[in-house]
C-alpha positions as CSV (number, residue, x, y, z in Angstrom):
1,M,84.5,122.6,114.7
2,S,85.4,119.3,113.1
3,A,84.2,117.7,109.5
4,T,81.9,115.3,111.6
5,A,80.4,118.5,113.3
6,E,78.5,119.4,110.5
7,A,76.8,116.9,109.6
8,P,76.2,113.1,111.1
9,A,78.9,110.8,109.5
10,A,79.6,106.8,109.8
11,P,80.8,106.2,113.4
12,V,84.1,105.1,114.0
13,R,83.9,101.2,113.5
14,K,86.3,98.4,113.7
15,P,86.6,96.8,110.0
16,S,85.0,93.8,109.1
17,P,87.5,90.8,108.6
18,P,87.7,89.6,105.0
19,A,86.7,86.5,103.5
20,K,88.9,84.1,105.0
21,R,92.1,83.1,103.0
22,S,94.5,80.1,104.1
23,V,97.6,80.3,106.1
24,V,99.5,79.5,103.1
25,R,98.1,81.9,100.7
26,S,98.2,84.7,103.7
27,L,101.9,84.3,104.6
28,L,102.7,84.1,100.8
29,R,101.4,87.7,100.3
30,L,104.9,88.6,102.1
31,W,107.0,87.1,99.7
32,P,107.4,90.9,97.7
33,Y,109.0,92.2,101.3
34,V,111.0,88.8,102.0
35,R,112.3,88.9,98.4
36,P,115.3,91.4,98.5
37,V,116.6,89.1,101.6
38,R,115.8,85.9,100.2
39,A,119.5,84.4,100.1
40,R,120.0,84.9,103.9
41,V,116.9,84.1,105.0
42,F,116.7,80.7,102.9
43,G,120.6,80.3,103.4
44,A,119.7,80.2,107.3
45,A,117.0,77.5,106.7
46,G,119.6,75.4,105.0
47,V,122.5,76.0,107.8
48,A,120.0,75.1,110.1
49,I,118.7,71.9,108.4
50,V,122.4,70.8,108.8
51,A,122.7,71.4,111.6
52,A,119.7,69.8,112.8
53,S,121.3,66.9,110.4
54,M,124.3,67.2,112.6
55,G,122.1,65.8,115.6
56,L,120.9,62.4,114.0
57,V,124.4,62.0,113.0
58,M,125.3,61.2,116.9
59,P,122.8,58.0,116.9
60,L,124.9,56.6,114.3
61,V,128.1,57.3,116.1
62,L,126.9,55.6,119.2
63,K,125.8,52.5,117.1
64,W,129.3,52.3,115.8
65,I,130.9,53.0,119.9
66,V,128.3,50.6,121.1
67,D,128.9,47.5,118.6
68,G,132.1,48.3,118.1
69,P,134.6,49.6,120.8
70,V,132.5,48.8,123.8
71,A,131.7,44.9,122.7
72,D,135.1,44.9,121.7
73,G,136.5,46.6,124.9
74,D,138.2,49.1,122.9
75,T,139.2,51.6,125.5
76,A,141.1,54.0,122.8
77,G,137.9,53.3,120.3
78,V,135.8,54.4,123.1
79,W,137.8,57.6,123.4
80,L,137.7,58.3,119.8
81,G,134.0,57.8,119.7
82,G,133.9,60.5,122.5
83,G,136.0,62.9,120.5
84,V,133.7,62.6,117.6
85,L,130.6,63.1,119.3
86,L,132.3,66.1,120.7
87,A,133.4,67.5,117.6
88,V,129.5,67.2,116.3
89,G,128.1,68.9,118.6
90,V,130.2,71.8,118.4
91,V,129.9,71.7,114.5
92,E,125.8,72.1,115.3
93,A,126.4,74.9,118.2
94,L,128.4,76.7,115.5
95,L,125.8,76.0,112.4
96,F,122.6,77.1,115.0
97,G,124.8,80.7,115.8
98,L,125.4,81.5,112.3
99,R,122.1,81.0,111.3
100,R,120.6,83.2,114.0
101,W,123.8,85.5,113.0
102,L,122.3,85.3,108.8
103,V,118.8,86.2,109.6
104,A,118.8,88.7,112.5
105,R,120.1,92.1,110.4
106,P,117.8,91.2,107.3
107,L,114.5,90.3,109.1
108,T,114.7,93.6,111.0
109,R,115.4,95.5,107.5
110,V,111.9,93.8,106.2
111,E,110.0,94.6,109.6
112,A,111.4,98.2,108.9
113,D,110.3,98.2,105.6
114,M,106.7,97.0,106.3
115,R,106.5,99.7,108.9
116,A,107.7,102.4,106.8
117,A,105.1,101.1,104.0
118,L,102.2,101.2,106.1
119,Y,102.6,104.3,107.4
120,R,103.2,106.0,104.2
121,H,99.8,104.4,102.8
122,V,98.0,105.2,106.0
123,Q,99.5,108.9,105.4
124,R,97.9,109.2,102.1
125,L,94.8,107.3,102.2
126,P,91.7,109.8,102.4
127,V,90.2,111.5,105.3
128,S,87.1,108.9,105.0
129,F,89.3,106.3,105.9
130,H,90.4,107.6,109.0
131,D,86.8,108.3,109.8
132,R,86.0,104.5,109.8
133,W,89.3,103.1,111.5
134,A,90.0,103.8,115.0
135,T,93.4,104.5,116.2
136,G,94.2,101.8,118.2
137,Q,93.7,99.3,115.7
138,L,95.9,101.3,113.3
139,L,99.1,101.6,115.9
140,S,98.4,97.5,116.9
141,R,99.0,97.0,113.2
142,G,102.0,99.0,112.9
143,T,103.3,97.5,116.0
144,G,102.6,94.7,117.3
145,D,101.6,92.4,114.2
146,L,104.7,93.7,112.5
147,Q,106.4,92.2,115.3
148,L,104.7,89.4,115.9
149,L,105.6,88.4,111.6
150,R,109.4,89.3,112.3
151,M,109.4,86.7,115.3
152,F,107.6,84.2,112.6
153,L,109.8,85.0,109.9
154,A,113.3,84.7,112.0
155,F,112.0,81.8,113.7
156,G,108.7,80.2,113.0
157,L,109.2,79.8,109.4
158,T,112.8,78.6,109.7
159,F,111.7,76.1,112.1
160,L,108.5,74.9,110.1
161,I,111.2,74.2,107.2
162,V,113.9,72.9,110.1
163,N,111.6,70.3,111.4
164,S,109.9,69.3,108.7
165,A,113.3,68.0,107.0
166,T,114.3,66.7,110.2
167,I,111.9,64.4,110.8
168,L,111.4,63.0,107.4
169,I,115.4,62.4,107.3
170,G,114.6,60.7,110.8
171,C,112.0,59.0,109.4
172,G,114.4,57.9,106.5
173,V,116.8,57.0,109.7
174,L,114.6,55.0,112.0
175,L,113.6,52.7,108.8
176,A,117.0,52.1,107.3
177,Q,117.7,50.8,111.0
178,D,114.8,48.8,111.6
179,W,112.1,48.9,109.1
180,T,109.7,47.3,111.7
181,L,110.7,49.4,114.6
182,G,110.5,52.4,112.4
183,L,106.9,51.8,110.9
184,V,105.7,51.3,114.5
185,V,107.2,54.9,115.6
186,I,105.9,56.6,112.6
187,A,102.4,55.0,112.9
188,P,100.7,58.5,114.4
189,V,102.1,60.5,111.9
190,V,98.9,60.4,110.2
191,P,96.0,60.8,113.2
192,L,98.6,63.9,114.1
193,I,98.0,65.5,110.5
194,A,94.0,65.0,110.6
195,L,94.5,66.7,114.7
196,C,97.0,69.5,112.8
197,V,94.1,70.4,110.4
198,A,91.2,70.5,112.8
199,F,93.4,72.8,115.0
200,E,94.3,75.0,112.6
201,A,90.4,76.0,111.8
202,R,90.2,76.8,115.4
203,Y,93.2,78.2,116.7
204,S,93.1,80.7,113.8
205,V,89.5,82.2,114.7
206,A,90.5,82.7,118.6
207,A,94.2,84.5,117.5
208,R,92.2,86.7,115.1
209,R,89.7,87.8,117.8
210,A,92.4,88.6,119.8
211,Q,94.6,90.6,117.9
212,D,91.4,92.7,117.0
213,Q,90.7,93.1,120.7
214,M,94.3,94.1,121.2
215,G,93.4,96.8,119.1
216,D,90.5,97.8,120.8
217,L,92.1,98.1,124.0
218,T,94.8,100.4,122.4
219,T,92.2,102.4,121.1
220,V,90.8,102.9,124.9
221,V,93.8,103.0,126.1
222,E,95.0,106.0,123.5
223,E,91.6,107.7,124.2
224,S,92.1,108.1,127.9
225,I,95.5,109.8,127.5
226,L,95.2,111.9,124.7
227,G,91.4,113.2,126.8
228,I,93.1,113.0,130.5
229,R,91.8,116.5,131.1
230,V,88.3,115.5,130.3
231,I,88.4,112.2,132.5
232,K,89.7,114.0,135.5
233,G,87.4,117.2,134.7
234,F,84.3,115.5,135.0
235,G,85.8,112.9,137.5
236,R,85.1,109.7,135.4
237,H,88.7,108.0,135.9
238,R,86.2,105.3,137.8
239,S,84.0,104.8,134.5
240,Q,86.9,104.7,132.2
241,A,88.7,102.4,134.2
242,R,85.9,100.2,134.2
243,A,86.0,100.0,130.4
244,F,89.4,99.0,130.1
245,H,88.9,96.5,132.3
246,A,86.0,95.0,130.5
247,L,88.0,95.4,127.7
248,S,91.2,93.4,129.1
249,E,88.9,90.7,130.4
250,R,87.5,90.1,126.7
251,L,91.1,89.9,125.9
252,R,92.0,87.7,128.9
253,T,89.3,85.4,128.1
254,T,89.9,85.1,124.5
255,E,94.3,84.5,125.2
256,L,92.8,81.8,128.0
257,R,90.9,79.8,125.0
258,K,93.9,80.1,122.7
259,A,96.1,78.6,126.0
260,K,93.6,75.7,125.6
261,L,93.5,75.0,122.7
262,L,97.5,74.8,123.0
263,A,97.3,72.8,125.7
264,S,94.8,70.4,124.0
265,I,97.1,69.8,120.8
266,W,100.3,70.0,122.9
267,M,98.9,67.1,125.0
268,V,97.9,64.8,122.3
269,I,101.4,65.7,120.4
270,L,103.4,64.8,123.5
271,S,101.4,61.6,124.3
272,L,100.5,59.9,121.2
273,P,104.4,59.2,119.8
274,E,105.4,58.4,123.4
275,L,103.1,55.7,123.5
276,F,104.2,54.3,120.4
277,L,107.7,54.9,121.2
278,G,107.3,53.0,124.2
279,T,105.8,50.0,122.1
280,A,108.9,50.5,119.6
281,L,111.4,50.1,123.1
282,V,109.7,47.2,124.2
283,I,109.5,45.1,121.4
284,G,113.3,46.3,120.1
285,V,114.2,44.7,123.8
286,T,112.8,42.0,122.9
287,Q,114.7,41.5,119.7
288,V,117.6,42.4,121.5
289,A,116.9,39.4,123.5
290,D,116.3,36.8,121.0
291,G,119.4,38.0,119.1
292,E,117.2,39.4,116.4
293,L,118.7,43.1,116.9
294,T,122.4,44.5,118.1
295,A,122.3,46.3,121.4
296,G,124.2,49.8,119.0
297,T,121.4,49.3,116.5
298,L,119.0,49.6,119.1
299,V,120.7,52.6,121.1
300,A,121.1,54.1,117.8
301,F,117.2,53.9,117.0
302,M,116.1,55.0,120.1
303,T,118.6,57.6,120.5
304,T,117.5,59.2,116.9
305,A,113.6,58.3,117.7
306,M,114.4,60.9,121.2
307,A,116.2,63.5,118.6
308,L,112.6,63.7,116.9
309,R,110.6,64.4,120.2
310,W,111.8,68.0,119.7
311,P,110.8,68.7,116.1
312,V,107.3,67.0,116.8
313,E,106.8,68.1,120.0
314,S,107.1,71.9,119.0
315,I,104.6,71.2,115.8
316,G,102.0,72.5,118.0
317,F,103.7,75.8,118.9
318,L,104.9,76.2,115.8
319,L,101.0,76.0,114.0
320,A,99.7,78.3,116.6
321,L,102.8,81.0,116.1
322,T,102.2,80.5,112.0
323,N,98.4,81.4,112.6
324,E,99.1,84.0,114.4
325,A,101.5,85.2,111.7
326,A,98.9,84.8,109.3
327,T,95.9,86.8,111.2
328,A,99.1,89.6,111.6
329,T,99.4,89.2,107.8
330,N,95.8,89.2,106.9
331,R,95.2,92.4,109.4
332,F,98.4,94.4,107.8
333,F,97.3,93.8,104.2
334,E,93.6,94.9,105.1
335,V,94.8,98.5,105.1
336,M,97.2,98.0,102.7
337,D,94.8,96.6,100.0
338,T,92.8,100.0,100.8
339,Q,92.4,101.8,97.2
340,I,94.6,104.9,96.9
341,P,91.8,107.6,94.7
342,P,93.9,108.2,91.6
343,E,95.4,111.2,90.4
344,P,94.7,112.5,87.4
345,E,96.8,112.9,84.4
346,P,98.8,116.3,85.1
347,E,97.6,118.7,82.9
348,P,100.7,121.5,81.2
349,T,98.3,124.3,81.6
350,A,96.3,122.9,84.5
351,A,97.5,124.5,87.6
352,P,96.4,128.3,88.3
353,A,99.5,130.2,89.1
354,A,97.7,132.5,91.5
355,S,95.0,134.0,93.0
356,G,93.4,137.1,91.3
357,A,93.1,135.5,87.4
358,P,91.0,137.7,85.6
359,G,87.8,136.8,84.2
360,Q,84.5,135.5,85.5
361,D,86.4,131.8,86.2
362,G,88.8,133.5,88.7
363,G,88.7,133.1,92.3
364,I,87.1,129.5,93.9
365,R,83.8,128.6,92.2
366,F,81.6,125.9,93.6
367,E,79.5,124.5,90.7
368,N,76.1,123.0,91.6
369,V,78.3,120.2,94.5
370,V,76.7,117.7,95.9
371,F,78.6,115.9,98.7
372,R,77.4,112.7,101.0
373,Y,79.9,110.5,102.8
374,P,81.4,107.7,101.3
375,D,80.4,105.1,103.6
376,G,76.6,106.6,103.9
377,P,73.7,104.7,102.8
378,P,73.3,105.1,98.6
379,D,69.9,106.6,99.4
380,A,71.1,109.1,102.2
381,R,70.2,112.7,101.7
382,P,73.2,114.2,100.9
383,V,75.0,116.4,103.1
384,L,75.6,119.2,100.3
385,R,73.2,119.5,97.9
386,G,73.5,122.0,94.8
387,I,76.1,124.5,96.3
388,D,76.6,127.3,93.2
389,L,78.9,130.0,95.0
390,H,81.5,132.0,93.6
391,I,84.5,133.4,95.7
392,R,85.7,136.3,93.1
393,P,89.5,136.9,93.0
394,G,91.0,138.7,96.0
395,E,87.3,138.7,97.7
396,T,87.1,137.3,101.3
397,M,83.6,135.4,101.5
398,A,82.2,134.2,105.2
399,L,80.3,131.4,105.4
400,V,77.4,131.5,108.4
401,G,75.1,128.7,109.0
402,G,73.3,126.6,112.0
403,T,74.9,123.7,113.4
404,G,74.8,120.5,111.0
405,S,74.1,123.1,108.1
406,G,77.7,121.5,106.1
407,K,79.9,124.8,106.6
408,T,83.2,122.4,107.6
409,T,81.9,119.9,105.1
410,L,82.2,122.5,102.4
411,I,85.4,123.8,103.0
412,N,86.7,120.5,103.8
413,L,85.9,120.1,100.0
414,V,88.6,122.8,98.5
415,P,91.8,121.2,99.1
416,R,90.4,117.7,98.7
417,L,90.0,115.8,102.2
418,Y,86.5,115.0,100.9
419,E,86.0,114.3,97.1
420,V,82.8,115.6,95.9
421,T,80.1,113.3,95.2
422,S,79.4,115.3,91.9
423,G,79.5,118.7,90.5
424,R,83.0,120.3,90.4
425,I,85.0,122.9,92.3
426,T,87.8,125.5,90.6
427,L,90.4,127.6,91.3
428,D,90.9,130.6,89.0
429,G,88.5,128.2,86.6
430,T,90.6,124.7,86.6
431,D,88.7,121.7,88.2
432,I,90.7,120.6,91.5
433,A,89.9,117.1,90.4
434,S,92.1,117.8,87.3
435,L,95.1,118.5,89.5
436,P,97.3,116.4,91.8
437,R,96.2,116.2,95.3
438,E,99.8,117.5,96.4
439,R,99.4,120.6,93.9
440,V,95.9,121.5,95.4
441,R,97.4,121.7,98.9
442,E,100.1,124.0,97.9
443,L,97.6,126.6,96.1
444,V,95.0,126.1,99.5
445,A,96.0,126.7,102.9
446,V,94.0,125.5,105.8
447,A,93.5,126.9,109.7
448,F,90.8,124.5,111.4
449,E,88.7,125.7,114.5
450,E,90.6,122.6,116.5
451,P,94.2,123.4,115.6
452,T,96.8,120.0,115.8
453,L,100.0,120.9,116.9
454,F,102.6,117.8,116.5
455,S,105.3,117.2,119.4
456,A,108.1,119.6,117.4
457,T,109.2,123.2,117.7
458,V,107.0,126.1,116.9
459,R,109.1,126.7,113.9
460,E,109.2,123.3,112.5
461,N,105.1,123.6,113.0
462,I,104.3,126.3,111.5
463,A,107.2,125.3,108.7
464,M,104.3,122.8,107.9
465,G,102.7,125.6,106.4
466,G,105.2,126.2,104.0
467,D,108.6,128.1,103.4
468,G,107.8,131.7,104.2
469,D,108.8,134.8,106.5
470,L,108.1,133.4,110.3
471,R,108.4,136.7,111.7
472,R,105.4,137.7,109.4
473,A,103.4,135.1,110.3
474,L,103.6,135.3,114.2
475,R,102.6,139.1,113.9
476,V,99.8,138.3,111.5
477,S,98.7,135.6,114.1
478,Q,99.6,138.2,117.0
479,A,101.6,135.1,118.2
480,E,105.1,137.1,118.7
481,S,105.2,138.0,121.9
482,F,104.3,134.4,123.3
483,V,106.9,132.5,121.6
484,D,109.3,135.2,122.3
485,A,108.6,134.6,125.8
486,L,108.9,130.7,125.5
487,P,112.1,129.1,126.6
488,Q,113.7,128.9,123.4
489,G,111.4,131.5,121.3
490,A,110.4,129.8,118.1
491,E,113.2,126.4,118.8
492,T,110.5,125.7,122.0
493,E,109.2,122.0,121.7
494,V,105.4,122.5,122.3
495,G,105.3,119.1,123.4
496,E,101.9,116.6,122.3
497,Q,99.3,118.0,120.9
498,G,100.4,121.7,122.0
499,L,98.5,121.0,125.2
500,S,100.9,122.7,127.1
501,L,99.9,126.1,125.5
502,S,96.5,127.8,126.0
503,G,93.8,127.3,123.3
504,G,93.9,130.5,122.0
505,Q,98.1,130.4,121.8
506,R,97.4,126.9,119.6
507,Q,94.5,128.3,117.1
508,R,97.3,131.6,116.5
509,L,99.9,129.2,116.0
510,A,97.4,127.2,113.2
511,L,96.8,130.9,111.7
512,A,100.6,131.2,111.6
513,R,101.0,127.9,109.7
514,A,98.4,128.8,107.2
515,V,99.3,132.4,105.9
516,V,103.1,131.4,106.3
517,G,103.6,130.6,102.5
518,R,101.4,133.4,101.2
519,P,99.0,131.0,100.0
520,P,96.7,132.7,96.8
521,F,93.8,131.0,98.4
522,L,93.0,130.3,102.0
523,V,90.4,128.6,104.3
524,L,89.7,129.4,107.8
525,D,87.5,127.4,109.7
526,D,86.7,129.7,112.6
527,P,89.9,130.6,113.1
528,L,89.6,133.0,116.0
529,S,86.6,130.8,118.2
530,A,89.1,130.6,120.9
531,L,90.9,134.2,121.3
532,D,89.6,137.1,123.7
533,V,88.2,140.3,122.2
534,H,91.0,142.0,122.6
535,T,93.4,139.7,120.7
536,E,90.9,139.0,118.6
537,A,90.6,142.7,117.4
538,R,94.4,142.9,116.8
539,V,94.4,139.4,114.8
540,E,91.5,140.8,112.4
541,A,93.6,143.9,111.7
542,A,96.6,142.0,110.8
543,L,94.4,139.5,108.9
544,R,92.8,142.2,106.7
545,E,96.4,142.6,105.0
546,V,96.5,139.6,104.5
547,L,93.3,139.0,103.3
548,A,94.0,142.1,101.0
549,D,96.1,139.6,98.6
550,T,94.1,136.4,99.1
551,T,91.5,134.9,97.9
552,A,89.3,133.5,101.0
553,L,86.6,131.3,102.3
554,V,86.1,131.7,106.5
555,V,83.6,130.0,108.2
556,A,82.4,132.7,111.1
557,H,80.3,132.7,113.7
558,R,80.6,136.1,115.2
559,P,79.8,139.5,113.5
560,S,83.7,140.4,114.3
561,T,84.6,137.8,112.0
562,V,81.9,138.1,109.7
563,Q,82.9,142.0,109.1
564,L,86.3,140.8,107.5
565,A,84.6,139.7,104.6
566,D,83.5,141.4,101.4
567,R,80.6,139.3,101.2
568,V,78.5,136.6,103.4
569,A,77.3,133.6,102.3
570,L,74.4,131.7,104.5
571,L,74.1,128.0,103.9
572,S,70.9,126.4,105.5
573,G,70.2,122.2,105.2
574,G,73.2,122.0,103.0
575,R,72.0,124.6,99.9
576,V,73.2,128.9,99.7
577,A,70.0,130.1,101.4
578,A,71.6,133.9,100.5
579,V,74.6,135.4,99.4
580,G,75.4,139.6,100.4
581,T,77.0,141.7,102.5
582,H,76.7,141.3,106.1
583,T,74.4,144.8,106.4
584,E,72.3,143.4,103.8
585,L,71.7,140.3,105.2
586,L,71.3,141.2,108.5
587,H,68.3,143.3,107.1
588,A,67.0,140.7,104.7
589,N,67.2,137.6,105.8
590,A,65.7,136.5,109.6
591,E,67.8,133.5,109.3
592,Y,70.8,135.3,109.1
593,R,69.4,137.8,112.1
594,H,69.3,134.8,114.2
595,L,72.7,133.4,114.1
596,M,74.3,136.9,114.6
597,T,72.2,138.3,117.3
598,G,70.3,135.4,118.6
599,E,66.9,137.6,118.2
600,P,63.9,135.1,117.5
601,A,64.1,134.7,113.3
602,G,60.1,136.5,113.6
603,E,61.3,140.0,115.0
604,P,61.7,142.7,112.6
605,A,65.9,144.1,111.8
606,P,67.7,146.2,113.8
607,P,68.0,149.6,112.9
608,S,71.7,149.9,111.4
609,G,74.2,152.0,112.9
610,P,77.8,153.0,111.9
611,G,79.4,150.5,113.9
612,G,77.1,147.6,113.0
613,P,75.1,145.1,115.6
614,P,76.9,144.6,119.0
615,D,78.8,141.3,119.3
616,R,76.4,138.2,121.4
617,P,76.5,138.9,124.9
618,D,78.5,136.0,125.2
619,Q,82.0,137.4,123.9
620,T,83.4,139.3,127.0
621,D,86.3,140.5,127.8
622,Q,88.3,137.2,128.7
623,P,91.9,136.4,128.4
624,D,93.1,133.1,126.2
625,Q,92.0,129.7,128.2
626,P,93.4,126.7,127.9
627,D,91.1,124.6,125.4
628,R,89.4,121.6,127.4
629,R,87.7,120.4,124.7
630,E,89.6,116.9,123.4
631,P,89.3,115.8,119.8
632,S,86.6,112.8,120.6
633,E,84.1,115.6,122.2
634,V,84.7,118.2,119.2
635,S,83.6,115.0,116.5
636,A,80.9,113.5,118.8
637,R,79.0,117.3,118.8
């Protein structure tokens, strides 16, 4: 059972966006990642500015050709001017190629470093964070958002700098050639700036909405692929397709909204300068006719103005890209800004060496433990309330209780998957809160009811539990025979989620992973639930050897699993209701008897026998069957 199966937790939701930052402030947060490659990035921008300036040299060469060789009929001069124009064009092309070479490698490294930092951070964040966040939202931040940032840094940022510099230099050239015509051409700058400010405010909202909706769509796709057996088994492909289509249409509507905003600003950016440019052309032709301006000056002026068309026209596209990059940056740092709970200061004598320390504080002890989920309301009733429990060194204790009693939540506190709200848990007398999490997880091995296997070999999956004897771990979990029968034995890839194996086989590999490192403390969450009765009996026999040298806490639902334990703790309503042996509780506690035998709680205890009570009627002699339940189903139970 998952932790959420034991008590209601906050549903997975999309985190609310933080308070709005300005675009510049958002993008400045990328500086720590860009700083190591700043020389090449700004060098590339400088090269691009020089290349763009070469384009502004051409109108001056044209002015010389028209007013000089052309006016004088100097053919050789015309050829010379053409050669100069060709040389300038070649140099401009080479410089733009150099710019591309300068930024390609370092910016792919920036993207890779950011993705690695995000992955490391997500791995270190507590389980409560993953309870809140949908997987698709994290995937979209680690893939699409970072690709967008790389494109902005390689293209958008460079050309924002280059085009701004080009426009400033070009305006200076225009004013130097003829200040009256220059003022006419520059006149639309102020209204364009005001329009861009209004566009930025509206477009940033649409960009954020689109990127969040892409995360939602990614979540649906990921869940549909992982849950394909449930979808096919219940014939729900049409309803899933409708859900996908609805989210896809929402995203499409938002993207169309973005396109309309972009089209509107482009229309103004393209038409307004053209209007003033046409006005300047009419005035210039009139001045040439009146002899107030040379033809070469007018050609140079108009050529310079035309060269500025692309930098001006690109403003809309670059602003859109900048807003999307700022949104992607904010989404990236929403995850990175999530605080990792601090580790305690290491203490030389803090870590217990092994289970079995002498004295009454040995083993696992829960002292007045209270727990509520971090995202629950402050006044919410705790899931666990005042748990006091002691598992003695070398003892195996079974944890029994009805659904929602807090069993799985309790065992998740031992390896610090969640942190206690108050109280403390000790391992051989040492408070686990005073130990680094890595050390706690070296001491405590876990096996969950819903086993998770990775796209790796059997050997690699088991080795995640620590270094140890692989064959011994396979023998204990009774997985040796089926692993040896795999095509490459322990070197066989089990595939994503291990779904090519049956539920019982996956569970046995998860158990092997828990015992391979010979941990001093073992926590098992109903580890035999997917096994048939014959395999279960063999695993239990092998487990008795392991449990003899280990302090263990085992969530159990079957009487056969309970009988592995030295003592049993009954959990009810988030409290320890009773502690004793299986036989004692069976005769003294009606709730326990009801859980173990299915009898109504008010009936008298059955007579004891040497073999104990029989298993529940549903425990039949069935072979391992593939586990049809998907992770989403289990957490929703």
